[in-house]
C-alpha positions as CSV (number, residue, x, y, z in Angstrom):
1,X,50.6,157.9,95.1
2,X,49.5,160.4,92.2
3,X,52.2,161.7,89.7
4,X,53.0,165.2,89.3
5,X,51.4,166.8,86.7
6,X,54.5,168.7,85.4
7,X,55.3,166.0,82.2
8,X,58.8,165.9,82.8
9,X,58.6,165.2,86.5
10,X,56.4,162.5,85.5
11,X,58.9,161.4,83.0
12,X,61.8,161.4,85.1
13,X,59.8,159.1,88.0
14,X,58.8,156.7,85.3
15,X,62.3,156.2,83.9
16,X,63.9,152.9,85.1
17,X,67.3,153.8,84.9
18,X,67.8,157.4,86.3
19,X,66.2,157.5,90.0
20,X,66.2,153.7,90.4
21,X,69.9,153.3,88.9
22,X,72.1,155.4,87.7
23,X,71.6,158.4,90.8
24,X,72.0,155.9,93.9
25,X,75.0,154.3,91.5
26,X,77.0,157.5,91.5
27,X,76.5,157.7,95.2
28,X,78.0,154.8,95.8
29,X,81.0,155.3,93.2
30,X,81.4,158.4,94.8
31,X,81.6,156.9,98.2
32,X,84.1,154.1,97.3
33,X,86.3,157.0,95.5
34,X,86.5,158.5,98.7
35,X,88.0,156.1,100.3
36,X,90.9,155.4,97.4
37,X,93.8,158.1,99.0
38,X,92.7,157.0,102.3
39,X,92.9,153.2,102.0
40,X,96.6,153.0,102.0
41,X,97.3,155.4,104.8
42,X,94.7,153.7,107.3
43,X,96.3,150.6,106.6
44,X,99.8,151.8,107.5
45,X,98.5,153.6,110.5
46,X,98.0,149.8,112.3
47,X,101.6,150.1,112.4
48,X,101.9,146.4,110.5
49,X,104.0,144.8,107.9
50,X,103.9,145.6,104.1
51,X,102.7,142.1,103.9
52,X,99.6,143.0,106.3
53,X,99.2,146.1,104.4
54,X,98.7,144.1,100.8
55,X,96.2,141.7,102.7
56,X,94.1,144.5,103.5
57,X,93.9,146.1,100.0
58,X,93.5,143.4,98.4
59,X,90.8,141.9,100.7
60,X,87.7,143.7,98.9
61,X,88.8,142.5,95.5
62,X,89.1,139.1,96.8
63,X,85.9,138.9,98.1
64,X,84.4,140.2,95.0
65,X,86.1,137.0,93.1
66,X,84.9,135.1,95.4
67,X,81.3,136.1,95.3
68,X,81.0,136.4,91.9
69,X,79.4,133.2,90.4
70,X,77.6,132.7,93.9
71,X,75.9,136.3,93.2
72,X,74.7,135.1,89.8
73,X,73.2,132.0,91.2
74,X,71.6,133.9,94.3
75,X,69.9,136.5,92.1
76,X,67.9,133.5,89.9
77,X,66.4,133.6,93.5
78,X,65.7,136.7,95.2
79,X,65.7,139.1,91.9
80,X,67.6,142.3,90.8
81,X,65.5,144.7,93.0
82,X,66.7,142.5,96.3
83,X,70.0,141.6,94.8
84,X,70.7,145.2,94.6
85,X,69.5,146.7,97.9
86,X,71.1,143.5,99.8
87,X,74.6,144.3,98.1
88,X,74.5,147.9,98.4
89,X,73.7,146.9,102.1
90,X,76.6,144.9,103.0
91,X,79.1,147.2,100.7
92,X,77.8,150.4,103.1
93,X,78.2,148.3,106.2
94,X,81.5,146.6,105.5
95,X,82.6,150.4,104.9
96,X,81.6,151.7,108.3
97,X,82.7,148.3,110.0
98,X,86.3,149.2,108.0
99,X,86.4,152.5,109.8
100,X,85.4,151.3,113.3
101,X,88.0,147.8,113.2
102,X,90.5,148.1,116.1
103,X,92.9,145.9,114.0
104,X,94.4,145.3,110.8
105,X,92.6,142.2,110.4
106,X,89.4,143.1,111.7
107,X,89.5,145.4,108.9
108,X,90.9,143.0,106.3
109,X,87.7,140.9,106.9
110,X,85.1,143.7,106.6
111,X,86.7,144.7,103.7
112,X,86.2,141.6,102.2
113,X,82.8,141.2,103.4
114,X,82.3,144.4,101.6
115,X,83.5,143.1,98.4
116,X,80.9,140.3,98.6
117,X,78.2,142.7,98.8
118,X,79.7,144.9,95.7
119,X,80.0,141.5,93.7
120,X,76.2,140.9,94.2
121,X,75.2,144.2,93.6
122,X,77.6,144.8,90.2
123,X,75.9,141.6,88.8
124,X,72.1,142.5,90.0
125,X,72.9,146.2,88.3
126,X,74.3,144.6,85.0
127,X,71.1,142.5,84.8
128,X,68.9,145.0,85.8
129,X,70.2,147.8,83.1
130,X,70.1,144.6,80.7
131,X,66.6,144.2,81.2
132,X,65.0,147.5,81.1
133,X,67.5,149.4,78.6
134,X,66.5,148.9,75.0
135,X,68.3,147.2,72.7
136,X,68.5,150.4,70.5
137,X,70.2,152.7,73.3
138,X,72.0,149.6,75.3
139,X,75.4,151.2,74.3
140,X,74.8,154.6,75.6
141,X,72.9,153.6,78.9
142,X,76.2,151.3,79.9
143,X,78.3,154.1,78.7
144,X,76.4,156.6,80.9
145,X,76.9,154.2,84.1
146,X,80.7,153.8,83.0
147,X,80.9,157.9,82.8
148,X,79.4,158.2,85.8
149,X,81.8,155.9,87.4
150,X,84.7,157.7,86.2
151,X,83.3,161.4,87.2
152,X,83.1,159.8,91.0
153,X,86.7,158.6,90.6
154,X,87.3,162.4,89.4
155,X,85.9,164.2,92.2
156,X,86.0,161.7,95.3
157,X,89.7,161.6,96.0
158,X,90.0,164.9,97.1
159,X,87.2,164.7,98.9
160,X,88.4,161.9,100.8
161,X,92.1,163.7,101.1
162,X,90.2,166.9,102.7
163,X,88.4,165.0,105.2
164,X,91.2,162.7,106.4
165,X,93.4,165.8,106.5
166,X,90.6,167.9,108.9
167,X,89.3,165.1,110.8
168,X,91.6,161.7,110.7
169,X,91.6,158.3,108.7
170,X,88.7,157.2,110.3
171,X,86.3,159.5,109.4
172,X,86.3,159.3,105.5
173,X,84.9,155.3,105.7
174,X,82.0,157.1,108.0
175,X,81.5,160.0,105.5
176,X,81.5,156.7,102.4
177,X,78.8,154.9,104.4
178,X,76.3,157.4,105.6
179,X,76.4,159.5,102.1
180,X,75.6,156.0,100.4
181,X,72.3,155.2,103.2
182,X,70.2,157.4,101.0
183,X,70.7,155.3,98.0
184,X,69.4,152.5,99.5
185,X,66.0,154.5,100.4
186,X,66.0,155.7,96.3
187,X,66.4,152.0,95.2
188,X,63.6,151.0,97.7
189,X,61.4,153.8,96.6
190,X,61.9,153.7,92.7
191,X,63.2,150.7,91.6
192,X,60.5,148.4,89.8
193,X,60.4,145.1,91.6
194,X,59.6,142.7,88.5
195,X,59.8,143.0,84.4
196,X,61.4,145.1,82.0
197,X,60.3,148.4,81.2
198,X,58.1,149.1,78.1
199,X,60.7,150.4,75.7
200,X,62.8,147.4,76.2
201,X,59.8,144.9,75.8
202,X,61.7,142.8,73.2
203,X,63.9,141.6,75.9
204,X,61.1,141.2,78.4
205,X,62.3,138.6,81.2
206,X,61.7,137.9,84.3
207,X,64.1,138.7,86.9
208,X,63.8,136.0,89.1
209,X,62.5,132.4,89.1
210,X,62.6,129.7,87.0
211,X,64.6,126.5,87.2
212,X,68.2,126.6,88.2
213,X,70.8,127.2,85.9
214,X,73.7,124.5,85.7
215,X,77.0,126.9,85.4
216,X,79.4,124.2,83.9
217,X,76.6,123.6,81.4
218,X,76.0,127.2,80.6
219,X,80.0,128.0,80.4
220,X,79.6,124.9,77.6
221,X,76.9,126.2,75.7
222,X,78.3,129.3,75.1
223,X,81.7,128.3,74.5
224,X,82.3,129.5,71.2
225,X,81.4,133.0,72.2
226,X,82.5,133.5,75.6
227,X,86.1,131.9,74.7
228,X,86.9,135.2,72.7
229,X,84.8,137.5,74.6
230,X,86.4,136.6,77.6
231,X,89.6,136.4,76.9
232,X,89.7,139.8,75.4
233,X,87.7,141.3,78.2
234,X,90.6,139.4,80.6
235,X,93.2,141.0,78.5
236,X,91.3,144.8,78.4
237,X,90.6,144.6,82.4
238,X,94.2,143.5,82.8
239,X,95.5,147.1,80.9
240,X,92.8,149.0,82.9
241,X,93.7,147.6,86.1
242,X,97.3,148.1,85.4
243,X,97.6,151.4,84.1
244,X,96.1,153.1,87.3
245,X,99.7,151.6,89.0
246,X,102.4,151.7,86.4
247,X,101.9,155.3,85.5
248,X,102.0,156.7,89.3
249,X,105.1,154.2,89.5
250,X,107.1,155.4,86.7
251,X,106.4,159.1,87.2
252,X,108.0,158.8,90.7
253,X,110.4,156.2,90.6
254,X,112.0,156.9,86.8
255,X,111.1,160.8,86.3
256,X,111.3,162.0,89.6
257,X,107.9,164.1,89.9
258,X,106.9,164.9,93.1
259,X,103.4,163.6,94.5
260,X,101.6,167.0,93.6
261,X,103.2,166.8,90.0
262,X,101.5,163.1,89.9
263,X,98.2,164.0,91.1
264,X,98.1,166.8,88.8
265,X,99.0,164.4,86.1
266,X,96.5,161.4,87.2
267,X,93.7,164.7,87.3
268,X,94.2,166.0,84.1
269,X,94.0,162.6,82.4
270,X,91.1,161.5,84.5
271,X,89.4,164.6,83.0
272,X,89.7,163.6,79.7
273,X,88.5,160.1,80.0
274,X,85.6,161.6,81.6
275,X,84.5,163.3,79.0
276,X,84.5,160.4,76.3
277,X,81.9,158.5,77.7
278,X,79.2,160.3,74.9
279,X,81.2,159.2,72.0
280,X,82.0,155.9,73.4
281,X,78.0,155.2,73.8
282,X,77.3,156.6,70.2
283,X,79.6,154.5,68.7
284,X,78.4,151.4,70.3
285,X,74.7,151.9,69.1
286,X,74.8,153.8,65.8
287,X,78.2,151.9,64.0
288,X,79.0,148.8,66.2
289,X,80.6,147.7,69.4
290,X,84.1,147.1,68.0
291,X,83.8,151.0,66.9
292,X,84.3,151.7,70.7
293,X,86.6,149.2,72.3
294,X,88.8,147.8,69.4
295,X,90.2,151.2,68.8
296,X,90.1,151.4,72.8
297,X,92.7,149.2,73.7
298,X,94.7,150.0,70.4
299,X,95.3,153.4,71.4
300,X,95.8,152.6,74.8
301,X,98.7,150.0,73.8
302,X,100.3,152.8,71.8
303,X,100.0,154.9,74.8
304,X,101.4,152.5,77.3
305,X,104.3,151.7,74.6
306,X,105.2,155.2,74.6
307,X,105.4,155.6,78.2
308,X,109.1,154.3,78.4
309,X,110.6,157.0,75.9
310,X,109.2,159.9,77.9
311,X,111.9,162.2,80.0
312,X,109.7,164.7,81.7
313,X,106.6,165.8,83.0
314,X,104.7,166.7,79.5
315,X,105.7,163.5,77.5
316,X,104.4,161.6,80.3
317,X,101.3,163.7,80.4
318,X,100.5,163.4,76.8
319,X,100.8,159.2,77.3
320,X,98.3,159.5,80.4
321,X,95.9,161.7,78.6
322,X,96.2,159.7,75.5
323,X,95.5,156.3,77.7
324,X,92.7,158.0,79.7
325,X,91.1,159.1,76.2
326,X,91.0,155.7,75.0
327,X,89.8,153.9,77.7
328,X,86.9,156.4,78.2
329,X,86.2,155.4,74.4
330,X,85.0,152.0,75.6
331,X,83.3,153.4,78.7
332,X,80.8,150.7,78.9
333,X,81.8,148.5,76.8
334,X,82.5,145.2,78.8
335,X,79.3,145.5,80.3
336,X,77.4,146.4,77.4
337,X,79.4,143.2,75.7
338,X,78.1,141.1,78.6
339,X,74.4,142.1,78.1
340,X,74.7,141.5,74.2
341,X,76.1,137.8,75.1
342,X,73.9,136.9,78.1
343,X,71.1,134.5,77.3
344,X,67.8,135.7,78.5
345,X,67.1,132.3,80.3
346,X,70.3,132.5,82.1
347,X,70.9,136.0,82.5
348,X,72.2,136.6,86.1
349,X,74.5,133.2,86.0
350,X,76.3,134.5,83.0
351,X,76.7,138.2,83.8
352,X,78.0,136.4,87.0
353,X,80.5,134.8,85.3
354,X,81.4,137.5,83.1
355,X,81.8,139.5,86.0
356,X,84.1,136.6,87.4
357,X,86.8,137.2,84.1
358,X,86.7,140.8,84.3
359,X,88.0,140.7,87.8
360,X,90.4,138.3,87.1
361,X,91.6,140.2,85.0
362,X,91.3,143.3,86.9
363,X,93.3,141.8,89.7
364,X,96.4,140.3,87.3
365,X,97.0,143.8,86.0
366,X,98.5,145.5,89.2
367,X,100.5,142.1,90.0
368,X,101.7,141.8,86.4
369,X,103.1,145.1,86.7
370,X,104.9,144.1,89.9
371,X,106.3,141.3,89.2
372,X,107.7,142.5,86.0
373,X,109.1,145.5,87.3
374,X,110.7,143.3,90.1
375,X,112.2,140.9,87.6
376,X,113.0,143.6,84.9
377,X,112.4,147.1,85.3
378,X,109.2,149.7,84.9
379,X,109.9,150.2,81.1
380,X,109.4,146.6,80.7
381,X,106.0,146.2,83.0
382,X,104.6,149.4,80.9
383,X,105.4,147.1,77.8
384,X,103.8,144.1,79.0
385,X,100.5,146.4,79.4
386,X,100.9,147.3,76.0
387,X,101.2,143.8,74.8
388,X,97.9,143.2,76.8
389,X,96.4,146.5,75.3
390,X,97.4,145.2,72.0
391,X,96.0,141.3,72.6
392,X,92.6,142.9,73.5
393,X,92.5,144.8,70.3
394,X,93.0,141.9,68.1
395,X,90.8,139.3,70.3
396,X,87.7,141.4,69.9
397,X,88.6,142.7,66.5
398,X,89.5,139.3,64.7
399,X,88.2,136.4,66.6
400,X,85.0,137.9,68.1
401,X,81.8,138.9,65.8
402,X,80.1,142.3,66.0
403,X,77.4,142.2,68.9
404,X,75.0,145.2,68.1
405,X,71.9,143.7,67.5
406,X,72.3,140.3,68.4
407,X,71.1,138.6,65.5
408,X,73.5,135.8,64.6
409,X,75.3,135.3,67.8
410,X,73.9,132.3,68.5
411,X,73.3,132.5,72.0
412,X,69.7,131.7,71.8
413,X,70.2,128.1,72.3
414,X,69.1,126.1,75.2
415,X,70.7,126.6,78.4
416,X,70.4,123.4,80.4
417,X,68.8,124.0,83.7
418,X,68.5,121.5,86.6
419,X,65.2,120.1,85.5
420,X,66.7,119.8,81.6
421,X,67.4,116.0,81.0
422,X,70.2,114.6,79.9
423,X,71.0,113.5,76.4
424,X,73.4,110.6,75.3
425,X,75.8,112.0,73.6
């Protein structure tokens, strides 16, 4: 098929990220965000216990945790493009099936399967960007992906709420699933099935093939960097996961704000966060990765520590806005760090491990809020998250070397594979 003569259109069609990745990713993010306000109410509609509601709401995250490591291994066999297509298809099918479920048990199973797809899609997407984005612009490439996710989270909930109010709680699942189907077609048509883009020539590797990598050997080979980086990411994702729980609960249970005020507060904070992806990418690419995520999690720690000091809407809005601004300052930061650390010969497997670490932290954040709030009080839960943010900033700032450029990271050492002979030590 001949390309159009317009140079701008030709550049768009040839770009390995815009149509193949960013556009379908935003559609998928938007579908997930559309369901955010619907999921708890949908679970309640089955008239089951709070225990079953909790199982349903956590099923997708559990599916992601189960599938993270196998996803990295599977990508070695099927490649990034097929991994993205398969992951998207399973995730979309899971969404559609949840809306058709006749019981909460069935809905939980479908939600779990959807999590399998999201794990494969997320790992393949991360590996694809790592292969096709030039190192000099990697931070901006990842930050844009993070910005698209934040934009979808800003716009999606209102869409889901309106659809549910007009047509019932099952229809948003059909909308979220069907609106994502064209994204599959876009990926199938425009995504390259092979090596890196020319502008990423210095990191050209095959998307698939090669001897299987032993995961335990991979972790051991990268332990010197994976330990501080992994701990930092776990603390970071605890903050990110927990802040979405502590702010609404504190607003409602401590300050007595109504639902409309809580919604306005979260919307303003999300808008501030959404605007910070460009500065985050610029900082990572021009000054260094630490200039993005060290102040990001340090400022989030300050904002969370100030939450117990607030006495009304204005004070909590200031804290939430600071937290949103700070989190936006690390848009794409954890993905960029994972890409910097991933060894070329075991990229997909490493990113599967990296994703598992982040998902564990993201799951632990809301759980920590609940446990600490039950044992002590909500202000203590906010301080616990603040401590996690401070721990992330200190870990990244003190114990992890700067990864921009990757010259002295030591990630080029050979990672043992299934065909690598064992050595006596």
